[in-house]
C-alpha positions in Angstrom: 14.8 2.8 -25.3 12.6 6.1 -26.5 9.0 6.0 -24.7 6.0 8.2 -25.5 2.4 9.5 -23.9 -0.3 8.2 -26.6 -4.0 9.2 -25.3 -5.0 6.3 -27.2 -3.6 4.1 -24.5 -5.5 3.1 -21.7 -4.2 3.4 -18.4 -3.3 0.4 -16.8 -6.0 -2.0 -15.4 -4.1 -3.1 -12.3 -2.3 0.1 -11.0 -4.3 2.7 -13.0 -1.0 4.4 -14.0 -1.1 6.1 -17.5 1.2 3.8 -19.8 3.8 4.8 -22.0 4.8 3.5 -25.8 8.3 1.8 -25.5 10.6 1.2 -29.4 14.0 -0.5 -29.1 15.7 -2.0 -32.2 17.9 -4.4 -31.3 17.1 -7.5 -33.5 14.4 -5.3 -35.6 12.2 -2.7 -34.6 9.9 -3.5 -32.1 6.9 -1.9 -29.9 5.9 -2.5 -27.0 3.2 -0.7 -23.6 4.7 -0.5 -20.4 3.4 0.9 -17.7 4.6 3.7 -16.1 4.4 3.1 -12.2 8.0 2.5 -11.2 6.6 0.1 -8.6 4.6 -1.9 -10.8 3.3 -5.7 -10.1 4.4 -8.3 -12.1 0.6 -8.0 -13.8 1.8 -4.7 -14.9 4.6 -6.4 -17.1 2.1 -9.4 -18.5 0.5 -6.4 -20.1 4.0 -5.5 -21.9 4.9 -8.7 -23.0 1.3 -9.4 -24.5 1.5 -6.0 -26.3 4.8 -6.8 -28.0 4.8 -5.8 -31.9 7.1 -5.0 -34.6 4.0 -2.5 -35.3 3.6 0.3 -33.2 -0.2 0.4 -33.7 -0.8 -3.3 -33.3 1.3 -2.6 -30.2 -1.2 0.1 -29.1 -4.1 -2.2 -29.8 -3.4 -5.6 -28.1 -2.6 -3.2 -24.9 -5.6 -2.0 -25.0 -7.1 -4.9 -25.4 -5.6 -6.6 -22.8 -6.8 -4.2 -20.1 -10.7 -4.4 -21.5 -10.6 -8.5 -21.1 -11.3 -9.5 -17.6 -12.6 -6.3 -16.4 -16.7 -7.0 -16.3 -15.9 -10.4 -14.9 -13.2 -8.6 -12.1 -16.5 -6.4 -11.6 -18.9 -9.2 -11.3 -16.7 -10.9 -8.7 -16.6 -7.7 -6.6 -20.6 -6.8 -6.8 -20.2 -10.8 -5.7 -18.1 -10.7 -2.5 -20.3 -7.2 -1.6 -23.3 -9.4 -1.9 -21.6 -11.9 0.6 -20.9 -9.5 3.1 
């Protein structure tokens, strides 16, 4: 399965590792972005499943979207925890 780094890809929000775009063709061309961390947690693979698409541009778009969703919620939660301490 060929992979390559693309500068448009946001780092994984779970582990901060740079992802790769993967391409395979069993059942027709398919693309998805995967965190390139060999010890990645399951949450990294959830982003991979979300990004699967027949169009590489759409796979990149969906990966980046997934990496952005919930970010502000995470920051708010962190700040609230710090305020409680």
